[in-house]
TIDOVO-875770 format. One line per field, with one value per atom (N, C-alpha, C, O): residue in three letters; x, y, z; atom name. Coordinates in pm, whole numbers. Layout:
residuo: ALA|...
x: X|...
y: Y|...
z: Z|...
atomo: CA|...
// end
This chain:
residuo: MET|MET|MET|MET|LEU|LEU|LEU|LEU|ARG|ARG|ARG|ARG|CYS|CYS|CYS|CYS|VAL|VAL|VAL|VAL|SER|SER|SER|SER|TYR|TYR|TYR|TYR|ARG|ARG|ARG|ARG|ARG|ARG|ARG|ARG|ASP|ASP|ASP|ASP|ALA|ALA|ALA|ALA|VAL|VAL|VAL|VAL|GLU|GLU|GLU|GLU|ALA|ALA|ALA|ALA|LEU|LEU|LEU|LEU|VAL|VAL|VAL|VAL|GLU|GLU|GLU|GLU|ARG|ARG|ARG|ARG|CYS|CYS|CYS|CYS|ARG|ARG|ARG|ARG|ALA|ALA|ALA|ALA|ASP|ASP|ASP|ASP|ALA|ALA|ALA|ALA|ASP|ASP|ASP|ASP|ALA|ALA|ALA|ALA|ARG|ARG|ARG|ARG|GLN|GLN|GLN|GLN|ALA|ALA|ALA|ALA|ALA|ALA|ALA|ALA|ARG|ARG|ARG|ARG|ARG|ARG|ARG|ARG|PRO|PRO|PRO|PRO|ARG|ARG|ARG|ARG|PRO|PRO|PRO|PRO|ARG|ARG|ARG|ARG|LEU|LEU|LEU|LEU|ARG|ARG|ARG|ARG|PRO|PRO|PRO|PRO|THR|THR|THR|THR|SER|SER|SER|SER|LEU|LEU|LEU|LEU|ASP|ASP|ASP|ASP|ALA|ALA|ALA|ALA|GLY|GLY|GLY|GLY|LEU|LEU|LEU|LEU|LEU|LEU|LEU|LEU|ARG|ARG|ARG|ARG|TYR|TYR|TYR|TYR|GLY|GLY|GLY|GLY|VAL|VAL|VAL|VAL|PRO|PRO|PRO|PRO|ALA|ALA|ALA|ALA|GLN|GLN|GLN|GLN|LEU|LEU|LEU|LEU|SER|SER|SER|SER|VAL|VAL|VAL|VAL|THR|THR|THR|THR|ILE|ILE|ILE|ILE|THR|THR|THR|THR|ASN|ASN|ASN|ASN|SER|SER|SER|SER|GLY|GLY|GLY|GLY|PRO|PRO|PRO|PRO|VAL|VAL|VAL|VAL|ALA|ALA|ALA|ALA|GLY|GLY|GLY|GLY|LEU|LEU|LEU|LEU|PHE|PHE|PHE|PHE|HIS|HIS|HIS|HIS|PHE|PHE|PHE|PHE|VAL|VAL|VAL|VAL|PRO|PRO|PRO|PRO|PRO|PRO|PRO|PRO|PRO|PRO|PRO|PRO|ASP|ASP|ASP|ASP|CYS|CYS|CYS|CYS|SER|SER|SER|SER|VAL|VAL|VAL|VAL|TYR|TYR|TYR|TYR|GLY|GLY|GLY|GLY|GLU|GLU|GLU|GLU|GLU|GLU|GLU|GLU|GLU|GLU|GLU|GLU|MET|MET|MET|MET|PRO|PRO|PRO|PRO|ALA|ALA|ALA|ALA|VAL|VAL|VAL|VAL|PRO|PRO|PRO|PRO|ALA|ALA|ALA|ALA|TRP|TRP|TRP|TRP|VAL|VAL|VAL|VAL|ARG|ARG|ARG|ARG|ALA|ALA|ALA|ALA|SER|SER|SER|SER|PRO|PRO|PRO|PRO|ASP|ASP|ASP|ASP|GLU|GLU|GLU|GLU|GLY|GLY|GLY|GLY|TRP|TRP|TRP|TRP|VAL|VAL|VAL|VAL|PRO|PRO|PRO|PRO|ALA|ALA|ALA|ALA|GLY|GLY|GLY|GLY|GLU|GLU|GLU|GLU|ARG|ARG|ARG|ARG|GLY|GLY|GLY|GLY|GLY|GLY|GLY|GLY|VAL|VAL|VAL|VAL|TRP|TRP|TRP|TRP|GLY|GLY|GLY|GLY|ARG|ARG|ARG|ARG|THR|THR|THR|THR|SER|SER|SER|SER|VAL|VAL|VAL|VAL|GLU|GLU|GLU|GLU|GLU|GLU|GLU|GLU|GLY|GLY|GLY|GLY|LYS|LYS|LYS|LYS|ASN|ASN|ASN|ASN|HIS|HIS|HIS|HIS|ALA|ALA|ALA|ALA|THR|THR|THR|THR|GLY|GLY|GLY|GLY
x: 4524|4546|4413|4307|4417|4315|4293|4388|4176|4152|4049|3944|4074|3989|3918|3982|3782|3702|3637|3577|3648|3577|3466|3474|3369|3262|3226|3262|3152|3088|2956|2859|2948|2821|2708|2596|2736|2639|2568|2450|2661|2620|2537|2443|2567|2484|2351|2249|2344|2220|2123|2001|2203|2120|2051|1935|2121|2067|1955|1848|1975|1870|1734|1621|1766|1651|1574|1451|1652|1576|1502|1393|1565|1498|1362|1264|1363|1238|1137|1018|1181|1092|1035|919|1115|1057|961|853|1000|888|758|649|773|649|569|446|636|563|494|380|560|505|379|281|390|278|164|48|194|89|17|-104|86|26|-66|-146|-67|-153|-266|-322|-304|-414|-535|-523|-650|-772|-762|-696|-829|-835|-980|-1039|-1036|-1185|-1201|-1114|-1323|-1371|-1525|-1597|-1567|-1706|-1761|-1696|-1892|-1959|-2100|-2152|-2170|-2123|-2043|-2052|-1959|-1894|-1972|-1927|-2088|-2174|-2329|-2360|-2407|-2545|-2639|-2616|-2742|-2838|-2978|-3020|-3045|-3177|-3281|-3398|-3240|-3327|-3419|-3386|-3529|-3626|-3706|-3780|-3685|-3755|-3884|-3898|-3986|-4123|-4141|-4093|-4213|-4241|-4311|-4412|-4252|-4310|-4286|-4330|-4228|-4202|-4053|-3968|-4025|-3870|-3818|-3886|-3686|-3615|-3508|-3441|-3492|-3393|-3270|-3279|-3152|-3023|-2934|-2956|-2841|-2753|-2613|-2603|-2511|-2374|-2319|-2358|-2221|-2147|-2009|-1944|-1956|-1820|-1753|-1801|-1650|-1572|-1440|-1379|-1389|-1258|-1168|-1184|-1078|-998|-859|-767|-849|-734|-724|-823|-608|-591|-646|-639|-694|-751|-884|-914|-962|-1091|-1071|-969|-1174|-1175|-1299|-1412|-1272|-1368|-1416|-1336|-1554|-1600|-1701|-1767|-1707|-1798|-1804|-1714|-1914|-1925|-1855|-1856|-1799|-1727|-1783|-1829|-1778|-1819|-1720|-1604|-1761|-1676|-1552|-1569|-1427|-1318|-1316|-1258|-1379|-1384|-1533|-1591|-1587|-1733|-1751|-1865|-1647|-1671|-1711|-1767|-1684|-1739|-1881|-1934|-1952|-2090|-2154|-2275|-2061|-2114|-2140|-2211|-2089|-2111|-1984|-1897|-1977|-1852|-1845|-1740|-1948|-1954|-2062|-2167|-2051|-2163|-2167|-2065|-2288|-2293|-2243|-2241|-2197|-2139|-2237|-2200|-2365|-2475|-2578|-2618|-2630|-2728|-2857|-2886|-2929|-3047|-3155|-3244|-3150|-3248|-3214|-3284|-3103|-3057|-3036|-2982|-3090|-3066|-2983|-3022|-2872|-2784|-2783|-2784|-2781|-2786|-2695|-2716|-2596|-2549|-2460|-2400|-2452|-2369|-2224|-2141|-2190|-2049|-2052|-2157|-1939|-1928|-1792|-1699|-1782|-1668|-1697|-1806|-1595|-1610|-1493|-1379|-1517|-1412|-1319|-1359|-1200|-1111|-1166|-1218|-1158|-1197|-1349|-1397|-1427|-1574|-1630|-1560|-1766|-1831|-1943|-1995|-1984|-2095|-2174|-2122|-2301|-2377|-2413|-2422|-2432|-2491|-2608|-2603|-2719|-2839|-2873|-2846|-2932|-2975|-3122|-3177|-3177|-3313|-3313|-3257|-3372|-3369|-3516|-3586|-3556|-3697|-3699|-3628|-3783|-3810|-3944|-4049|-3933|-4069|-4097|-4207|-3995|-4015|-4016|-3971|-4073|-4098|-4224|-4310|-4248|-4380|-4375|-4281|-4489|-4507|-4579|-4696|-4494|-4549|-4644|-4709|-4660|-4741|-4887|-4984|-4897|-5032|-5069|-5181|-4967|-4991|-4968|-4985
y: 7392|7504|7590|7534|7716|7808|7869|7924|7862|7928|8034|8013|8153|8264|8283|8288|8295|8312|8441|8476|8514|8653|8653|8574|8732|8754|8893|8973|8931|9072|9076|9029|9133|9136|9208|9157|9314|9378|9291|9299|9209|9124|9002|8957|8953|8851|8910|8845|9025|9092|9118|9098|9167|9186|9064|9070|8953|8823|8782|8748|8785|8755|8841|8793|8966|9057|9018|9020|8980|8943|8806|8784|8715|8601|8619|8551|8713|8744|8809|8781|8902|8963|8865|8879|8764|8660|8577|8545|8537|8460|8538|8485|8656|8746|8754|8748|8768|8780|8641|8637|8541|8416|8382|8323|8423|8407|8493|8450|8621|8715|8661|8681|8601|8547|8433|8400|8367|8258|8301|8217|8422|8464|8501|8539|8487|8534|8692|8764|8733|8886|8926|8926|8959|8992|9139|9225|9160|9292|9284|9191|9391|9392|9504|9607|9487|9588|9584|9474|9675|9808|9798|9700|9910|9912|9962|9954|10013|10065|10035|10021|10029|10000|10101|10143|10144|10250|10193|10174|10166|10110|10220|10191|10342|10458|10471|10424|10534|10561|10425|10373|10373|10257|10280|10362|10203|10227|10116|10005|10145|10055|9929|9940|9811|9683|9649|9542|9721|9713|9681|9770|9557|9519|9576|9600|9598|9635|9530|9481|9498|9404|9478|9588|9421|9475|9361|9248|9381|9280|9338|9455|9260|9286|9168|9053|9205|9093|9089|9193|8968|8952|8889|8786|8944|8888|8846|8926|8730|8676|8666|8574|8757|8741|8673|8678|8615|8554|8407|8353|8343|8210|8095|7977|8135|8032|8092|8210|8001|8032|8122|8118|8203|8293|8275|8260|8278|8271|8412|8505|8429|8556|8531|8428|8627|8630|8769|8848|8800|8936|8948|8854|9052|9077|9204|9296|9207|9335|9450|9428|9566|9687|9663|9608|9709|9679|9754|9705|9867|9937|9964|10066|9871|9877|9985|10026|10036|10124|10264|10348|10286|10407|10415|10525|10304|10290|10280|10274|10279|10266|10129|10108|10026|9888|9808|9831|9720|9630|9539|9531|9476|9388|9421|9461|9410|9428|9299|9234|9268|9156|9204|9323|9092|9127|9188|9269|9156|9207|9262|9188|9391|9440|9354|9285|9354|9285|9313|9231|9429|9477|9440|9478|9364|9319|9166|9109|9104|8956|8937|8987|8866|8852|8696|8609|8669|8538|8520|8588|8429|8361|8451|8546|8422|8500|8470|8542|8356|8309|8225|8171|8207|8123|8127|8195|8057|8057|8117|8100|8192|8240|8166|8190|8077|8005|8099|8211|8060|8139|8188|8104|8305|8352|8368|8398|8349|8361|8461|8526|8475|8577|8511|8411|8568|8523|8647|8758|8619|8723|8702|8590|8817|8814|8903|9011|8850|8930|8963|8891|9073|9127|9175|9221|9161|9213|9297|9256|9414|9499|9546|9583|9542|9578|9643|9602|9740|9797|9748|9789|9659|9586|9584|9550|9622|9622|9775|9874|9770|9908|9964|9894|10086|10151|10213|10280|10180|10249|10395|10407|10495|10621|10671|10772|10611|10650|10610|10681|10500|10451|10459|10431|10497|10515|10396|10398
z: -14921|-14987|-14991|-15019|-14964|-14970|-15111|-15168|-15166|-15295|-15285|-15224|-15344|-15339|-15472|-15577|-15465|-15587|-15579|-15477|-15685|-15689|-15792|-15886|-15781|-15863|-15872|-15785|-15980|-15983|-15925|-15984|-15803|-15732|-15824|-15831|-15886|-15966|-16080|-16116|-16127|-16238|-16180|-16246|-16068|-16005|-15962|-15985|-15904|-15859|-15986|-15987|-16095|-16217|-16267|-16308|-16266|-16305|-16222|-16273|-16088|-15993|-16023|-16021|-16048|-16075|-16197|-16200|-16302|-16434|-16412|-16466|-16329|-16300|-16227|-16255|-16133|-16057|-16143|-16130|-16238|-16328|-16427|-16467|-16470|-16564|-16490|-16541|-16358|-16284|-16265|-16279|-16234|-16210|-16338|-16333|-16460|-16581|-16614|-16661|-16589|-16619|-16526|-16570|-16402|-16315|-16348|-16343|-16384|-16427|-16560|-16578|-16639|-16778|-16746|-16834|-16631|-16594|-16509|-16439|-16509|-16419|-16507|-16623|-16444|-16524|-16542|-16467|-16642|-16667|-16677|-16785|-16564|-16557|-16602|-16586|-16661|-16698|-16663|-16699|-16588|-16545|-16627|-16638|-16693|-16758|-16727|-16740|-16692|-16649|-16519|-16444|-16493|-16361|-16244|-16130|-16271|-16162|-16212|-16331|-16117|-16142|-16086|-15972|-16152|-16107|-16130|-16244|-16026|-16036|-16059|-16081|-16054|-16079|-15951|-15842|-15972|-15870|-15836|-15919|-15713|-15674|-15612|-15522|-15663|-15595|-15505|-15529|-15393|-15284|-15348|-15418|-15320|-15364|-15511|-15552|-15585|-15726|-15757|-15758|-15782|-15800|-15926|-16026|-15911|-16039|-16067|-15976|-16195|-16242|-16280|-16335|-16254|-16290|-16335|-16290|-16416|-16463|-16496|-16532|-16485|-16521|-16594|-16575|-16683|-16760|-16718|-16715|-16683|-16646|-16771|-16820|-16819|-16940|-16887|-16817|-16912|-16875|-17002|-17082|-17018|-17130|-17100|-17182|-16984|-16936|-16987|-17036|-16975|-17017|-16919|-16952|-16809|-16713|-16665|-16681|-16604|-16557|-16434|-16365|-16411|-16299|-16208|-16255|-16079|-15970|-15942|-15930|-15930|-15872|-15759|-15751|-15675|-15553|-15504|-15528|-15432|-15379|-15243|-15164|-15219|-15095|-15027|-15094|-14900|-14831|-14845|-14878|-14823|-14829|-14726|-14617|-14772|-14686|-14549|-14452|-14542|-14414|-14377|-14414|-14304|-14271|-14164|-14143|-14092|-13983|-14045|-13975|-14170|-14239|-14239|-14243|-14233|-14223|-14084|-14066|-13987|-13848|-13813|-13714|-13883|-13850|-13854|-13937|-13770|-13759|-13885|-13949|-13918|-14031|-14116|-14064|-14249|-14340|-14430|-14453|-14478|-14574|-14706|-14739|-14787|-14922|-15008|-15092|-14995|-15074|-14983|-14893|-14993|-14897|-14891|-14989|-14789|-14776|-14877|-14898|-14939|-15040|-15180|-15274|-15195|-15327|-15314|-15219|-15429|-15441|-15569|-15674|-15562|-15670|-15709|-15621|-15838|-15880|-16013|-16113|-16005|-15899|-15810|-15860|-15681|-15586|-15591|-15535|-15663|-15684|-15802|-15835|-15874|-15981|-16054|-16010|-16161|-16255|-16388|-16442|-16447|-16582|-16649|-16612|-16746|-16826|-16896|-16928|-16920|-16996|-17136|-17208|-17174|-17298|-17311|-17420|-17201|-17208|-17118|-17040|-17128|-17038|-16974|-17024|-16859|-16787|-16721|-16711|-16679|-16634|-16487|-16437|-16420|-16290|-16302|-16360|-16244|-16245|-16095|-15999|-16090|-15954|-15955|-16055|-15843|-15816|-15698|-15596|-15698|-15584|-15562|-15656|-15438|-15410|-15265|-15173|-15256|-15122|-15079|-15127|-14985|-14948|-14796|-14754|-14713|-14582|-14524|-14582|-14406|-14348|-14374|-14428|-14342|-14355|-14496|-14541|-14560|-14695|-14667|-14632|-14689|-14653|-14759|-14733|-14878|-14981|-14937|-14965|-14872|-14840|-14688|-14645|-14613|-14468|-14390|-14269
atomo: N|CA|C|O|N|CA|C|O|N|CA|C|O|N|CA|C|O|N|CA|C|O|N|CA|C|O|N|CA|C|O|N|CA|C|O|N|CA|C|O|N|CA|C|O|N|CA|C|O|N|CA|C|O|N|CA|C|O|N|CA|C|O|N|CA|C|O|N|CA|C|O|N|CA|C|O|N|CA|C|O|N|CA|C|O|N|CA|C|O|N|CA|C|O|N|CA|C|O|N|CA|C|O|N|CA|C|O|N|CA|C|O|N|CA|C|O|N|CA|C|O|N|CA|C|O|N|CA|C|O|N|CA|C|O|N|CA|C|O|N|CA|C|O|N|CA|C|O|N|CA|C|O|N|CA|C|O|N|CA|C|O|N|CA|C|O|N|CA|C|O|N|CA|C|O|N|CA|C|O|N|CA|C|O|N|CA|C|O|N|CA|C|O|N|CA|C|O|N|CA|C|O|N|CA|C|O|N|CA|C|O|N|CA|C|O|N|CA|C|O|N|CA|C|O|N|CA|C|O|N|CA|C|O|N|CA|C|O|N|CA|C|O|N|CA|C|O|N|CA|C|O|N|CA|C|O|N|CA|C|O|N|CA|C|O|N|CA|C|O|N|CA|C|O|N|CA|C|O|N|CA|C|O|N|CA|C|O|N|CA|C|O|N|CA|C|O|N|CA|C|O|N|CA|C|O|N|CA|C|O|N|CA|C|O|N|CA|C|O|N|CA|C|O|N|CA|C|O|N|CA|C|O|N|CA|C|O|N|CA|C|O|N|CA|C|O|N|CA|C|O|N|CA|C|O|N|CA|C|O|N|CA|C|O|N|CA|C|O|N|CA|C|O|N|CA|C|O|N|CA|C|O|N|CA|C|O|N|CA|C|O|N|CA|C|O|N|CA|C|O|N|CA|C|O|N|CA|C|O|N|CA|C|O|N|CA|C|O|N|CA|C|O|N|CA|C|O|N|CA|C|O|N|CA|C|O|N|CA|C|O|N|CA|C|O|N|CA|C|O|N|CA|C|O|N|CA|C|O|N|CA|C|O|N|CA|C|O|N|CA|C|O|N|CA|C|O|N|CA|C|O|N|CA|C|O|N|CA|C|O|N|CA|C|O|N|CA|C|O|N|CA|C|O|N|CA|C|O|N|CA|C|O|N|CA|C|O|N|CA|C|O|N|CA|C|O|N|CA|C|O|N|CA|C|O|N|CA|C|O|N|CA|C|O|N|CA|C|O|N|CA|C|O
// end
């Protein structure tokens, strides 16, 4: 004997969509939530051979630890190069990667200095 079962397609699709949204919300709730302060750095006028110190604070308000590291610009061809380092040669960052525990903050310190090339001030 053949039996025919019917269902409301719109109700099933709505249920599947609610399940997807719930899964997305649960996954998003378990991610780190980083905040970087300040969001840009300005070393001011750099003098030849005189280093400048810079620092940023990373705050993680998420429920899990977050990993940080420096990445190169996404489109290096803008700068006429195929690959660029994550941090320019004239900047030293410490640490260059690490973890920020859930609900805590960490610091990244930088040092920049112009020391190579010709010093036009002294000839």
